[in-house]
SEDO-673576 format. One record per atom (N, C-alpha, C, O): z, x, y; residue number from 1; atom name; residue in one letter. Coordinates in steps of 0.02 Angstrom, whole numbers. Layout:
Z  X  Y  NUM  CA  a
...
% end
This chain:
2488  7833  4956  1  N  x
2434  7795  4927  1  CA  x
2458  7749  4872  1  C  x
2431  7694  4863  1  O  x
2509  7771  4834  2  N  x
2534  7729  4780  2  CA  x
2567  7666  4808  2  C  x
2562  7613  4778  2  O  x
2601  7672  4865  3  N  x
2633  7613  4896  3  CA  x
2580  7562  4917  3  C  x
2591  7502  4909  3  O  x
2524  7585  4944  4  N  x
2470  7539  4962  4  CA  x
2443  7503  4901  4  C  x
2430  7442  4904  4  O  x
2435  7538  4846  5  N  x
2410  7507  4785  5  CA  x
2459  7455  4759  5  C  x
2439  7403  4734  5  O  x
2525  7470  4764  6  N  x
2575  7421  4741  6  CA  x
2573  7358  4783  6  C  x
2579  7303  4757  6  O  x
2565  7366  4849  7  N  x
2561  7308  4892  7  CA  x
2500  7265  4878  7  C  x
2504  7204  4877  7  O  x
2445  7297  4866  8  N  x
2384  7260  4851  8  CA  x
2387  7229  4781  8  C  x
2360  7175  4770  8  O  x
2419  7263  4735  9  N  x
2428  7235  4669  9  CA  x
2472  7172  4673  9  C  x
2461  7124  4636  9  O  x
2521  7173  4718  10  N  x
2562  7114  4729  10  CA  x
2519  7056  4754  10  C  x
2531  6999  4736  10  O  x
2470  7071  4795  11  N  x
2425  7019  4821  11  CA  x
2383  6989  4764  11  C  x
2366  6930  4766  11  O  x
2365  7030  4714  12  N  x
2330  7004  4655  12  CA  x
2374  6954  4619  12  C  x
2352  6900  4599  12  O  x
2437  6972  4611  13  N  x
2485  6928  4578  13  CA  x
2495  6864  4618  13  C  x
2502  6810  4589  13  O  x
2496  6870  4683  14  N  x
2501  6811  4726  14  CA  x
2440  6766  4718  14  C  x
2447  6704  4716  14  O  x
2381  6795  4712  15  N  x
2320  6756  4700  15  CA  x
2323  6719  4634  15  C  x
2304  6660  4630  15  O  x
2348  6752  4581  16  N  x
2355  6719  4516  16  CA  x
2407  6663  4520  16  C  x
2399  6612  4487  16  O  x
2458  6673  4561  17  N  x
2508  6620  4570  17  CA  x
2478  6559  4605  17  C  x
2493  6502  4587  17  O  x
2435  6571  4654  18  N  x
2401  6515  4687  18  CA  x
2356  6477  4637  18  C  x
2353  6416  4640  18  O  x
2323  6513  4593  19  N  x
2281  6479  4543  19  CA  x
2325  6437  4497  19  C  x
2307  6381  4480  19  O  x
2382  6464  4476  20  N  x
2428  6426  4433  20  CA  x
2455  6364  4469  20  C  x
2460  6311  4439  20  O  x
2472  6371  4532  21  N  x
2495  6313  4571  21  CA  x
2440  6261  4575  21  C  x
2453  6201  4569  21  O  x
2378  6283  4586  22  N  x
2321  6237  4588  22  CA  x
2311  6202  4522  22  C  x
2294  6143  4520  22  O  x
2323  6238  4466  23  N  x
2316  6208  4400  23  CA  x
2369  6154  4390  23  C  x
2354  6099  4366  23  O  x
2431  6169  4409  24  N  x
2485  6120  4401  24  CA  x
2472  6058  4444  24  C  x
2481  6002  4422  24  O  x
2450  6069  4506  25  N  x
2434  6013  4550  25  CA  x
2377  5972  4520  25  C  x
2378  5911  4522  25  O  x
2326  6006  4493  26  N  x
2269  5970  4464  26  CA  x
2289  5927  4405  26  C  x
2264  5871  4396  26  O  x
2336  5952  4365  27  N  x
2359  5912  4308  27  CA  x
2395  5850  4333  27  C  x
2383  5795  4307  27  O  x
2438  5857  4383  28  N  x
2473  5798  4409  28  CA  x
2427  5753  4449  28  C  x
2439  5692  4454  28  O  x
2373  5781  4478  29  N  x
2326  5739  4515  29  CA  x
2285  5694  4470  29  C  x
2254  5647  4493  29  O  x
2284  5710  4405  30  N  x
2245  5668  4359  30  CA  x
2270  5596  4361  30  C  x
2231  5549  4348  30  O  x
2334  5586  4376  31  N  x
2361  5517  4380  31  CA  x
2334  5481  4442  31  C  x
2326  5420  4440  31  O  x
2321  5517  4496  32  N  x
2297  5483  4556  32  CA  x
2221  5484  4561  32  C  x
2191  5438  4590  32  O  x
2189  5534  4531  33  N  x
2116  5539  4536  33  CA  x
2080  5493  4487  33  C  x
2026  5468  4502  33  O  x
2111  5483  4430  34  N  x
2079  5442  4378  34  CA  x
2113  5374  4378  34  C  x
2174  5369  4370  34  O  x
2073  5322  4387  35  N  x
2100  5254  4391  35  CA  x
2129  5230  4325  35  C  x
2176  5190  4325  35  O  x
2103  5254  4270  36  N  x
2124  5232  4204  36  CA  x
2186  5272  4183  36  C  x
2181  5333  4174  36  O  x
2243  5239  4175  37  N  x
2305  5274  4157  37  CA  x
2302  5303  4086  37  C  x
2332  5354  4072  37  O  x
2264  5269  4042  38  N  x
2256  5296  3974  38  CA  x
2221  5364  3976  38  C  x
2242  5410  3941  38  O  x
2170  5369  4015  39  N  x
2133  5433  4021  39  CA  x
2177  5486  4053  39  C  x
2175  5544  4033  39  O  x
2217  5467  4102  40  N  x
2263  5515  4134  40  CA  x
2313  5544  4085  40  C  x
2326  5604  4084  40  O  x
2340  5500  4043  41  N  x
2388  5523  3992  41  CA  x
2352  5568  3941  41  C  x
2380  5618  3919  41  O  x
2291  5549  3922  42  N  x
2253  5590  3875  42  CA  x
2237  5659  3904  42  C  x
2237  5708  3867  42  O  x
2223  5662  3968  43  N  x
2211  5727  4000  43  CA  x
2271  5772  3992  43  C  x
2265  5831  3975  43  O  x
2330  5745  4005  44  N  x
2391  5785  3998  44  CA  x
2403  5804  3926  44  C  x
2424  5860  3912  44  O  x
2391  5757  3879  45  N  x
2400  5773  3808  45  CA  x
2351  5826  3784  45  C  x
2367  5864  3738  45  O  x
2293  5830  3815  46  N  x
2245  5882  3796  46  CA  x
2262  5948  3830  46  C  x
2260  6000  3797  46  O  x
2279  5947  3893  47  N  x
2288  6009  3931  47  CA  x
2355  6043  3915  47  C  x
2357  6105  3912  47  O  x
2407  6005  3904  48  N  x
2473  6035  3894  48  CA  x
2475  6086  3837  48  C  x
2503  6140  3847  48  O  x
2448  6072  3777  49  N  x
2449  6124  3725  49  CA  x
2410  6187  3744  49  C  x
2430  6242  3726  49  O  x
2355  6178  3781  50  N  x
2317  6236  3802  50  CA  x
2356  6278  3853  50  C  x
2355  6340  3849  50  O  x
2392  6246  3898  51  N  x
2432  6282  3947  51  CA  x
2488  6320  3911  51  C  x
2499  6379  3925  51  O  x
2522  6287  3865  52  N  x
2575  6320  3827  52  CA  x
2548  6379  3787  52  C  x
2578  6432  3784  52  O  x
2491  6369  3755  53  N  x
2460  6422  3716  53  CA  x
2443  6482  3760  53  C  x
2455  6539  3741  53  O  x
2416  6469  3818  54  N  x
2399  6523  3864  54  CA  x
2461  6559  3888  54  C  x
2461  6621  3892  54  O  x
2513  6522  3904  55  N  x
2576  6553  3927  55  CA  x
2606  6596  3871  55  C  x
2629  6651  3884  55  O  x
2606  6570  3810  56  N  x
2634  6609  3754  56  CA  x
2593  6672  3740  56  C  x
2621  6723  3720  56  O  x
2528  6668  3750  57  N  x
2487  6728  3742  57  CA  x
2502  6778  3797  57  C  x
2505  6838  3785  57  O  x
2510  6754  3859  58  N  x
2527  6798  3915  58  CA  x
2594  6832  3903  58  C  x
2603  6891  3920  58  O  x
2642  6796  3875  59  N  x
2708  6824  3861  59  CA  x
2708  6867  3797  59  C  x
2758  6898  3780  59  O  x
2651  6868  3764  60  N  x
2641  6908  3702  60  CA  x
2693  6892  3649  60  C  x
2722  6937  3619  60  O  x
2704  6829  3638  61  N  x
2748  6807  3584  61  CA  x
2713  6819  3518  61  C  x
2655  6798  3508  61  O  x
2747  6853  3473  62  N  x
2716  6877  3410  62  CA  x
2682  6822  3370  62  C  x
2626  6832  3346  62  O  x
2714  6766  3362  63  N  x
2685  6712  3322  63  CA  x
2616  6692  3348  63  C  x
2570  6680  3309  63  O  x
2609  6689  3413  64  N  x
2546  6666  3443  64  CA  x
2493  6722  3444  64  C  x
2433  6708  3437  64  O  x
2514  6783  3453  65  N  x
2465  6838  3453  65  CA  x
2440  6853  3382  65  C  x
2382  6870  3374  65  O  x
2484  6848  3332  66  N  x
2462  6862  3264  66  CA  x
2421  6805  3234  66  C  x
2377  6816  3193  66  O  x
2437  6744  3254  67  N  x
2401  6685  3228  67  CA  x
2353  6656  3280  67  C  x
2342  6595  3281  67  O  x
2325  6698  3322  68  N  x
2283  6677  3377  68  CA  x
2227  6630  3355  68  C  x
2218  6576  3383  68  O  x
2188  6651  3305  69  N  x
2130  6612  3284  69  CA  x
2150  6545  3255  69  C  x
2118  6494  3268  69  O  x
2202  6544  3215  70  N  x
2224  6481  3184  70  CA  x
2248  6431  3237  70  C  x
2229  6372  3236  70  O  x
2288  6456  3283  71  N  x
2314  6411  3335  71  CA  x
2258  6388  3381  71  C  x
2256  6330  3402  71  O  x
2211  6432  3395  72  N  x
2153  6414  3436  72  CA  x
2112  6359  3403  72  C  x
2093  6310  3435  72  O  x
2099  6366  3339  73  N  x
2060  6316  3302  73  CA  x
2098  6249  3298  73  C  x
2069  6196  3308  73  O  x
2164  6252  3285  74  N  x
2204  6191  3282  74  CA  x
2205  6155  3350  74  C  x
2202  6094  3353  74  O  x
2211  6194  3403  75  N  x
2212  6164  3470  75  CA  x
2145  6133  3487  75  C  x
2142  6081  3519  75  O  x
2091  6166  3466  76  N  x
2024  6138  3478  76  CA  x
2015  6073  3439  76  C  x
1990  6024  3466  76  O  x
2035  6072  3376  77  N  x
2029  6012  3335  77  CA  x
2071  5955  3365  77  C  x
2048  5898  3369  77  O  x
2132  5971  3385  78  N  x
2176  5921  3417  78  CA  x
2143  5891  3479  78  C  x
2143  5830  3488  78  O  x
2115  5934  3521  79  N  x
2082  5911  3583  79  CA  x
2021  5867  3567  79  C  x
2011  5815  3598  79  O  x
1982  5889  3519  80  N  x
1922  5850  3501  80  CA  x
1940  5782  3471  80  C  x
1905  5733  3483  80  O  x
1994  5779  3433  81  N  x
2016  5715  3405  81  CA  x
2037  5667  3462  81  C  x
2019  5608  3460  81  O  x
2073  5692  3510  82  N  x
2094  5649  3566  82  CA  x
2033  5625  3607  82  C  x
2030  5568  3628  82  O  x
1985  5670  3617  83  N  x
1924  5650  3653  83  CA  x
1885  5598  3613  83  C  x
1860  5550  3641  83  O  x
1881  5608  3547  84  N  x
1846  5561  3503  84  CA  x
1880  5493  3505  84  C  x
1846  5441  3507  84  O  x
1946  5492  3503  85  N  x
1983  5428  3506  85  CA  x
1970  5392  3572  85  C  x
1967  5331  3574  85  O  x
1964  5431  3625  86  N  x
1950  5400  3690  86  CA  x
1879  5372  3691  86  C  x
1868  5318  3719  86  O  x
1832  5408  3661  87  N  x
1763  5381  3657  87  CA  x
1762  5317  3617  87  C  x
1722  5272  3632  87  O  x
1804  5311  3565  88  N  x
1806  5250  3526  88  CA  x
1832  5191  3567  88  C  x
1811  5134  3558  88  O  x
1879  5205  3612  89  N  x
1907  5152  3653  89  CA  x
1855  5128  3705  89  C  x
1841  5069  3711  89  O  x
1828  5177  3742  90  N  x
1778  5160  3793  90  CA  x
1737  5222  3807  90  C  x
1764  5277  3818  90  O  x
1671  5214  3806  91  N  x
1626  5271  3812  91  CA  x
1632  5305  3880  91  C  x
1635  5367  3884  91  O  x
1636  5266  3934  92  N  x
1640  5296  4001  92  CA  x
1706  5333  4010  92  C  x
1709  5384  4044  92  O  x
1760  5308  3980  93  N  x
1825  5343  3983  93  CA  x
1821  5409  3946  93  C  x
1850  5459  3967  93  O  x
1785  5410  3891  94  N  x
1777  5471  3852  94  CA  x
1739  5524  3891  94  C  x
1756  5583  3888  94  O  x
1688  5503  3927  95  N  x
1650  5550  3968  95  CA  x
1693  5577  4024  95  C  x
1693  5637  4037  95  O  x
1730  5534  4057  96  N  x
1775  5554  4111  96  CA  x
1828  5602  4085  96  C  x
1842  5653  4117  96  O  x
1857  5587  4028  97  N  x
1908  5630  3998  97  CA  x
1878  5698  3979  97  C  x
1909  5749  3992  97  O  x
1820  5698  3949  98  N  x
1788  5760  3929  98  CA  x
1774  5804  3990  98  C  x
1788  5864  3989  98  O  x
1746  5775  4042  99  N  x
1728  5813  4101  99  CA  x
1790  5841  4137  99  C  x
1791  5900  4154  99  O  x
1840  5799  4147  100  N  x
1899  5821  4184  100  CA  x
1940  5871  4143  100  C  x
1966  5920  4171  100  O  x
1945  5860  4078  101  N  x
1982  5908  4035  101  CA  x
1946  5975  4033  101  C  x
1978  6027  4037  101  O  x
1880  5974  4028  102  N  x
1841  6036  4028  102  CA  x
1851  6073  4094  102  C  x
1857  6134  4095  102  O  x
1852  6036  4149  103  N  x
1861  6067  4215  103  CA  x
1930  6099  4220  103  C  x
1936  6155  4245  103  O  x
1982  6065  4195  104  N  x
2048  6095  4196  104  CA  x
2054  6155  4149  104  C  x
2089  6203  4164  104  O  x
2020  6152  4093  105  N  x
2020  6209  4047  105  CA  x
1986  6270  4079  105  C  x
2006  6326  4068  105  O  x
1934  6257  4119  106  N  x
1902  6313  4155  106  CA  x
1951  6345  4204  106  C  x
1953  6406  4210  106  O  x
1991  6304  4238  107  N  x
2040  6331  4284  107  CA  x
2095  6370  4246  107  C  x
2119  6421  4270  107  O  x
2113  6345  4188  108  N  x
2163  6380  4146  108  CA  x
2136  6447  4123  108  C  x
2172  6497  4124  108  O  x
2073  6449  4102  109  N  x
2042  6513  4082  109  CA  x
2039  6560  4141  109  C  x
2052  6620  4134  109  O  x
2022  6534  4199  110  N  x
2020  6574  4260  110  CA  x
2088  6605  4274  110  C  x
2093  6665  4289  110  O  x
2141  6565  4269  111  N  x
2208  6592  4280  111  CA  x
2227  6643  4227  111  C  x
2256  6695  4242  111  O  x
2211  6627  4164  112  N  x
2230  6671  4109  112  CA  x
2201  6741  4117  112  C  x
2235  6790  4102  112  O  x
2140  6746  4140  113  N  x
2107  6811  4146  113  CA  x
2109  6839  4217  113  C  x
2076  6889  4231  113  O  x
2147  6809  4261  114  N  x
2145  6829  4331  114  CA  x
2171  6900  4344  114  C  x
2146  6933  4389  114  O  x
2218  6923  4306  115  N  x
2246  6990  4317  115  CA  x
2222  7041  4266  115  C  x
2250  7096  4262  115  O  x
2171  7024  4229  116  N  x
2147  7069  4177  116  CA  x
2114  7131  4207  116  C  x
2086  7129  4262  116  O  x
2118  7187  4171  117  N  x
2085  7248  4193  117  CA  x
2024  7262  4148  117  C  x
1992  7315  4154  117  O  x
2008  7215  4104  118  N  x
1950  7223  4061  118  CA  x
1890  7191  4094  118  C  x
1894  7136  4121  118  O  x
1834  7226  4091  119  N  x
1774  7203  4126  119  CA  x
1750  7135  4101  119  C  x
1733  7091  4141  119  O  x
1748  7126  4035  120  N  x
1723  7062  4007  120  CA  x
1769  7004  4028  120  C  x
1745  6950  4044  120  O  x
1834  7016  4027  121  N  x
1880  6963  4046  121  CA  x
1876  6949  4121  121  C  x
1886  6892  4143  121  O  x
1861  6999  4160  122  N  x
1853  6989  4233  122  CA  x
1790  6948  4247  122  C  x
1790  6907  4292  122  O  x
1738  6958  4208  123  N  x
1677  6918  4214  123  CA  x
1692  6845  4196  123  C  x
1669  6799  4229  123  O  x
1732  6836  4143  124  N  x
1752  6768  4123  124  CA  x
1792  6735  4178  124  C  x
1783  6676  4192  124  O  x
1836  6773  4210  125  N  x
1876  6748  4266  125  CA  x
1831  6723  4322  125  C  x
1841  6667  4347  125  O  x
1782  6762  4342  126  N  x
1738  6743  4397  126  CA  x
1695  6683  4378  126  C  x
1688  6636  4418  126  O  x
1667  6683  4319  127  N  x
1623  6628  4298  127  CA  x
1663  6563  4290  127  C  x
1641  6511  4315  127  O  x
1721  6566  4257  128  N  x
1759  6505  4248  128  CA  x
1785  6478  4314  128  C  x
1787  6417  4324  128  O  x
1804  6522  4360  129  N  x
1826  6499  4426  129  CA  x
1769  6467  4465  129  C  x
1779  6416  4498  129  O  x
1710  6497  4461  130  N  x
1652  6470  4497  130  CA  x
1631  6402  4468  130  C  x
1617  6356  4506  130  O  x
1629  6397  4402  131  N  x
1608  6334  4371  131  CA  x
1661  6280  4384  131  C  x
1644  6222  4392  131  O  x
1726  6300  4385  132  N  x
1778  6252  4403  132  CA  x
1766  6223  4472  132  C  x
1768  6163  4482  132  O  x
1752  6267  4520  133  N  x
1742  6244  4589  133  CA  x
1681  6197  4593  133  C  x
1684  6146  4627  133  O  x
1628  6214  4559  134  N  x
1568  6171  4558  134  CA  x
1585  6103  4526  134  C  x
1567  6051  4553  134  O  x
1619  6105  4469  135  N  x
1636  6043  4434  135  CA  x
1683  5999  4475  135  C  x
1672  5939  4479  135  O  x
1734  6028  4504  136  N  x
1783  5987  4540  136  CA  x
1752  5959  4603  136  C  x
1769  5903  4623  136  O  x
1708  5996  4635  137  N  x
1674  5969  4695  137  CA  x
1625  5914  4676  137  C  x
1619  5864  4712  137  O  x
1589  5922  4620  138  N  x
1543  5869  4599  138  CA  x
1583  5808  4574  138  C  x
1562  5751  4586  138  O  x
1639  5820  4541  139  N  x
1682  5765  4519  139  CA  x
1708  5726  4579  139  C  x
1709  5664  4578  139  O  x
1730  5762  4630  140  N  x
1757  5728  4689  140  CA  x
1703  5691  4727  140  C  x
1716  5637  4755  140  O  x
1643  5719  4730  141  N  x
1590  5684  4766  141  CA  x
1567  5622  4728  141  C  x
1545  5573  4759  141  O  x
1571  5624  4662  142  N  x
1552  5566  4621  142  CA  x
1601  5508  4633  142  C  x
1581  5450  4635  142  O  x
1665  5525  4641  143  N  x
1715  5472  4647  143  CA  x
1739  5463  4719  143  C  x
1787  5426  4732  143  O  x
1707  5497  4766  144  N  x
1725  5493  4836  144  CA  x
1799  5509  4847  144  C  x
1834  5473  4882  144  O  x
1821  5565  4818  145  N  x
1892  5581  4821  145  CA  x
1908  5637  4870  145  C  x
1964  5663  4869  145  O  x
1863  5655  4912  146  N  x
1878  5708  4960  146  CA  x
1923  5684  5016  146  C  x
1943  5724  5058  146  O  x
1939  5620  5017  147  N  x
1983  5594  5070  147  CA  x
2056  5613  5061  147  C  x
2089  5630  5111  147  O  x
2085  5612  5000  148  N  x
2156  5629  4996  148  CA  x
2170  5701  5016  148  C  x
2138  5747  4989  148  O  x
2215  5712  5063  149  N  x
2229  5780  5086  149  CA  x
2255  5827  5032  149  C  x
2241  5886  5033  149  O  x
2294  5800  4983  150  N  x
2321  5842  4930  150  CA  x
2265  5869  4886  150  C  x
2270  5925  4860  150  O  x
2212  5830  4877  151  N  x
2156  5852  4837  151  CA  x
2119  5909  4872  151  C  x
2101  5959  4840  151  O  x
2108  5902  4936  152  N  x
2075  5954  4975  152  CA  x
2119  6017  4977  152  C  x
2094  6072  4971  152  O  x
2184  6007  4985  153  N  x
2231  6063  4985  153  CA  x
2230  6100  4919  153  C  x
2233  6161  4917  153  O  x
2225  6063  4864  154  N  x
2222  6094  4798  154  CA  x
2159  6137  4791  154  C  x
2163  6193  4765  154  O  x
2102  6112  4813  155  N  x
2041  6151  4810  155  CA  x
2047  6215  4852  155  C  x
2025  6268  4831  155  O  x
2077  6209  4911  156  N  x
2087  6267  4954  156  CA  x
2134  6318  4922  156  C  x
2122  6378  4926  156  O  x
2188  6294  4890  157  N  x
2236  6339  4857  157  CA  x
2202  6379  4802  157  C  x
2209  6440  4798  157  O  x
2164  6345  4759  158  N  x
2130  6378  4704  158  CA  x
2077  6427  4731  158  C  x
2072  6483  4708  158  O  x
2039  6405  4780  159  N  x
1987  6447  4809  159  CA  x
2019  6509  4841  159  C  x
1993  6565  4833  159  O  x
2074  6500  4876  160  N  x
2109  6557  4907  160  CA  x
2133  6605  4853  160  C  x
2127  6666  4862  160  O  x
2160  6580  4798  161  N  x
2184  6623  4744  161  CA  x
2128  6664  4714  161  C  x
2135  6724  4703  161  O  x
2072  6631  4699  162  N  x
2015  6666  4669  162  CA  x
1986  6718  4716  162  C  x
1975  6775  4697  162  O  x
1975  6698  4779  163  N  x
1945  6744  4827  163  CA  x
1992  6802  4843  163  C  x
1969  6859  4852  163  O  x
2056  6789  4847  164  N  x
2102  6845  4862  164  CA  x
2103  6896  4806  164  C  x
2105  6956  4819  164  O  x
2101  6873  4744  165  N  x
2099  6920  4687  165  CA  x
2035  6961  4690  165  C  x
2036  7021  4681  165  O  x
1978  6927  4702  166  N  x
1914  6963  4703  166  CA  x
1913  7014  4761  166  C  x
1892  7071  4751  166  O  x
1935  6994  4820  167  N  x
1933  7039  4878  167  CA  x
1980  7098  4867  167  C  x
1962  7155  4882  167  O  x
2040  7086  4842  168  N  x
2088  7140  4830  168  CA  x
2061  7188  4777  168  C  x
2068  7249  4784  168  O  x
2031  7161  4725  169  N  x
2005  7205  4672  169  CA  x
1946  7246  4696  169  C  x
1939  7304  4677  169  O  x
1904  7218  4738  170  N  x
1849  7257  4767  170  CA  x
1877  7314  4809  170  C  x
1854  7370  4806  170  O  x
1928  7298  4849  171  N  x
1960  7348  4890  171  CA  x
1993  7403  4847  171  C  x
1987  7462  4863  171  O  x
2027  7383  4795  172  N  x
2059  7432  4750  172  CA  x
2008  7475  4714  172  C  x
2019  7535  4704  172  O  x
1953  7446  4695  173  N  x
1900  7485  4661  173  CA  x
1869  7536  4708  173  C  x
1856  7593  4687  173  O  x
1857  7516  4770  174  N  x
1828  7563  4818  174  CA  x
1874  7622  4831  174  C  x
1850  7678  4841  174  O  x
1939  7610  4831  175  N  x
1987  7664  4844  175  CA  x
2004  7703  4781  175  C  x
2041  7752  4785  175  O  x
1979  7681  4724  176  N  x
1991  7717  4661  176  CA  x
2056  7699  4626  176  C  x
2076  7734  4579  176  O  x
2090  7646  4648  177  N  x
2153  7627  4617  177  CA  x
2143  7584  4555  177  C  x
2187  7580  4513  177  O  x
2086  7551  4550  178  N  x
2075  7504  4494  178  CA  x
2009  7520  4461  178  C  x
1957  7523  4494  178  O  x
2011  7530  4397  179  N  x
1950  7540  4358  179  CA  x
1954  7491  4298  179  C  x
2007  7483  4267  179  O  x
1899  7461  4284  180  N  x
1897  7414  4228  180  CA  x
1881  7451  4164  180  C  x
1845  7501  4164  180  O  x
1910  7426  4111  181  N  x
1899  7456  4044  181  CA  x
1843  7420  4009  181  C  x
1825  7438  3953  181  O  x
% end
């Protein structure tokens, strides 16, 4: 029974890897999905510190875990300043930047909490993943972007990652291998 649980736990890890791959593809797709190169660069400037912060928290680096609130507040202020500067340049670019950055942050949160065994974090994983899917599909329908195959592939990769984690965890819970704290 322990071997079965290890194999299924590996599938959870595989699902989280698919979500991370989808996040990386989404960041690089900002250059092709958004016509404005300034907004594309701003998306990367906003998302990159959040990705690094999340990775450092996952790796449990002492500086980031002990100064969690300070770094979180500084990263939020940094992001808001960049969004504000974009709004000053052009209002429509600011809205596009805000929406796409928020959507990518939802995917980052989904990835960050994907392997959690805490009930509240698992709820955050499901909600952020669901809202990401809704946002990215509405974003794509607004800009008629469902034509590029890489964009559709990215949505499928993320959806597969989220669904595989949920299905594996339901299976593990039914068999008694996984309990949430």
